[in-house]
N, C-alpha and C positions, 0 to 999 in steps of 0.2 A: 576538583573536577567534574564537568559537568554534561549532559549530553543536549543539543542541540537539534531541534527534527524541522525541517521544512518541506509540504508536500506539493505535489505539482499535480494536473489531471493526465489521467494516462490516452493525451488522444494527442494527434499527429494528423499536418493537411499537407498535402504539398504546394508548394508555393516559390516558385522560383528564384523572384524578384526582390533583392533586398529590399527591407521596409527600412525607413530612416525617421528620423526625429521621435527614437523610442525611448523614452527617458525614465522609464519603470525598473526595481530591481531586476537583475539579471535572472531570475527566475521567471520574473513576469514579463518579459520580453524574449523567450530562448527562439528563436532561430536560426537551425543548422542546417550543414550542406555536405551531403554525400554523393561521390562519384557525380558530380555538376550538377545534381540536381538541388534546390532549397525545400526545407520542412519548419515549416512553425508548429512547436510542440509545446504542450500544454496550455497555461490560459492564455496565450497569444493564437493560439488554435480555436478556442472557443471563444476569444473578442472579433478575432479577423477572420478567420475561417469559416468557410458554407457549412462542410458536412466534415467536423473533426472525426477520424475513429480512430481504433482500437480493435485487433481481433482478437476475440476473447482467449486465454493461456497460449496466448502464442508463443514459439521457440525461439532461442536465443537465435538461428539462424534466420528466423523473419526481421523486414525491415523497422517493424512497429517498435519490438523487444530494444532492436540497436539501438536507435536514436534515441529513446526512452534511458537506456542504460548511459550512454554518451552524454545526455541531459544531466542525469542523478550526478554522475562523478565528477562534470565541469562546474554544478551548481557547489559539491563537496570539497572541491579543487581550491574553490573560489577565482576560476579561471586563471591559475598561475599552472605553468607545467612543474611535475616532479613525481614523489614516487607515493603511492595509498595500499594501505592491506585494506582489500575490500571484504566483507562477507554479504552475501546474499542466499536468495532462494526461491524454493518452486512449491505451489500445493503440491499433496503428498499424490495424487491420482495422475500427477507429471514428473515429478521429480526425478525414476530413474530415466527415463526418457531424456530429459533436458540438459540434466547434471553434465555429463561430458559436453556438452553444445557450450552450454557457458562457461566450461573451463579452458574449452577451444580460442571460443571468442573471448576473453579475458586476458589467454594468460599465456597465447602462444606470441605475441607481438607485443609491444606498444600499444595503446590505444589513441590516435590522435583524433583531434576531435574540431575540427572545423566551424566557426560561429557568426554570425552578426555580431558586432560589440560597438554599432553604430548609435552614437548617444548625440544630443545638440551640441555638445562641445566636439565635435566629429568622431572619428573612428572607422568603420568600415567590416573588411572583413580578418579576424582573429584566429589561431591557431593553437590548441594547447595539445603537447604530446605526457601522459600521466601511463607512468610504467605500475603494473598491481604487479608488488614485490612480493605480496602471498592475498592466495583466494581460497576465500572457503565458499563450499555451496550446501548448506541445510536444508533440511524441510522447512516449510512452513510452519507448523505446529510445533516441530522442535524450538524454533526460534522463539516463538511465542511462551514457551515451556521455561525456556532462557532467561528471559526477560522478565518472569514471576519470580525465579527461582536466584535471578542472579542480579536483579534491579531493585530499583525501592520497594519494591513490597517485600523483597528478600525473605519467600515464603517456601521453606524446608521441609514442609508436610505432605501429604497426601491433596490431591486435589485433580477435578475435571477443570478440562480447558474446550470451548468449543469459540471457536476462531471464524466470525463472519464477516466473510468476504464477500466482493460484488461476486466473482464468477464461482468460486469454490466455497463451502463450507469444511470445517477439518472438526473433527473431536478428538478428545484424548484422555484419557485416565492417568496423569502423573505418580509418579512413587518414587523414593528414593533411589528404588533400583533401575528406573525407567521408564518408561512409557507403556503401558499394558498393550501389547499390538493388537489383541482382540476389538479394541475401544479404541480404535484410531480407523475413522471415516471419513469419506472424502463425500460428500453431497452439493445438486448445486446451488448458489452464491445468492446473494439479494436481489441478482436479475431477473430470475425465475419471478418475482415479483414487479420488480420495473417492466417485464414484457409481458405480466397477465395486463398490467394497466395498460401501456402502449397498446395491446390489442386490441382494450375495451373502448378507447378514446378513440382508433383509429375507425372505430365502427361506426362512430357517430360525427366525426369531426373527420376534416381535412388537414392533415399534421403536417404539410407541406415536407421540407426536406428533414424534417428534425429525423434521426435512426438513435438507436438505446443509448447511446453515452449523452446524448443532447437531452433525451427523454429524464436519465439519472438526473442531473441537474436540479430539472424540476420536481423529480420525486425528493430528494432531499432539502429543496427549499420549501414544499409545501403546496406551491402554484406554482400556472404553465399559460403564457399568453399564446390564445387561438383566436385568430381571425382578429385582432383590436381589440379582444377581452381578457382580461384577467380571470384564470376560473383557479376554483381553491381544491388542490387535491389534497387535503389532510383527511378526510372523510374516503374519499378511495383510498390513500395511503395506509392507512389503518383497518381498510377491509381485505386488500390484496396482501398484505404484510400478515396477517390474521393466517388467511388462506396459505400462506409460504409455511408457515408457522404446521399449520395443521397437515398441511398435505406431504412436507418436505423433511421436516426440521425433527418434530413430534415421533416421527416413525421410526427414519434414524437413529435418533438417541435410546427408544424402546429396543429397540433391536441389539443397539450396540453396549448397552450398558445396565447388565445385572444387580438384582439385589445384592449378592454378597460385596460387588462392589462399591454399593451405597453404604456397606458397613465400614470401607475401608479410607471411604473421601465424606467431607461432611459441607464440602465445599467447591462451586462452580464459578470459574471466572468466564466472563462474557469478554473478551477480545475483538478487533475488526472493527472496520468500517460498522457494520451492523448495530452491532453493542450501542450507538448511539442514538439511536432506536427508543425511547421510551418506551412505544407501545408495543415495540420487538421482547424488549427483557422484561417488558408487564406477565408476557404469555410462559417465559423461564421462570418468572415468581409462582403464577401458578400454577402450574407442572410440575413444579419441586419445592409447595411450598411443604415444610416439615421434615422433609428429609434431607436437603442443603439450601444453604445459606446461597443467595446467588449476587458475586461482584460484580461491577462496572468496575474495573479501576480508571483515576486518572488518567487520561492519554491513551484509552483504549485503542486509539485508531494505530497508534505506534508501535505496537505492541512489536511485532515482527520485525520490522525496524529494529527497535530498540535491541531485543534478542542479537540482529546480526550483528549489530554494532559492538555488543556488548564480549562478541566473542573475537572480532577484528583487534577491537580494545587489550586482549588477552597476549595477543601474538604482537603485538606492538611494545608492547611496555611502558611504564609513567614516562621515558625518555622521550619516546614518540609514539607520545598519544593522539599526538594531532594528525597523523594520517592513519588513524583508524573509519571506518567509512560503513556505515547500514543502509544494505541498499535491497530494497522491499517494489518491486516493480509489479504493482499489483493492478489489478485490470479496468480499476477507476480512477484511483491519485497510485502514482509515484510516491515513494518518501524515503528521502532522508536523512540519514541521521548521524551525528560526526560529534566532534568535539565541540562544546562551545567557542564563539570566542570571545572575551572580556574586552570592553564591554562587549554585548550581544551588536550585531549590527543592524543599527536603524533600517525600519522600511519590512523590516524580515517579520512575519507573523512565526517564530518560535515558540518552541515551548523546551524548560530547561527543565531534565530531571535529573539525579544524582544517584550514579550507580551506589548502590553496596557493597558491590566488589575492592573498588579504587579508597573505600573507607579503611577496610581491614586493615 
């Protein structure tokens, strides 16, 4: 049994007219229809839209969250009606507030998704009806911890975990008895560094209609085209990530983690999209040199989705494992985790991991 991950940019843009001649895989050509209006979602919003957006830490009652949720379910189901067992989550700062809203959105009724199925071979609008037979809503940090303990790492000891997300960064010390509440802290995420870079650039250049989500794409690539000239951003990115670490992350960890905590654990896992920046991981290495081993696991950006999927898989059991879905609706990317198809679908950028609990 293996897990498959697929991610889409967490952006939408209204576009009522159905696009035609779309030949890319479904996750690359998402156009959904909601109450008579059309919306481009994910990669299609970035390639075809003008100003794709997503509200930071939006609630399940907001349209952008609902469209991203439906896009994730559509992909997970393979655009086929049926039953799914779903686990999703939120950052700790908004978890209690949004949990009931999420339960209402996913559970009160079947989720009906209308989407553009047009291809070169014909198509048009299609509808999928999905029944969420079981729903669980976890905190993001709990999902990451579940992935570390129940996934391929199978770490049953004490460890620190730092989830470096775009909207928020979450920390915790996890023990066999559970996370230590005092160490569970939420602070601003990577958007802090992206927005300070945006402010710096906008003071010297005209950035046209670029919003923070578009600047974040450039931030990740390390370059941006301004006035038909390509600008290298790697030096600026390194500087703004250093400022973010020194001004936000390091003070938060110094307050949350005590010497007695370091006596209980000797390892810290960096997960989330921010863990993929080597320059950011280096700051952790420098601060914790001699006291903690800093580990960036393979597929670090998928760990919340993996933890969610493993919870769903437990509810499904081996006989209905194909129904299990983990859905991480992040501020930068939405990650869908599901049972890997064999053979893997051609054209998908999927990562397969072997969950340890399924080997037992």
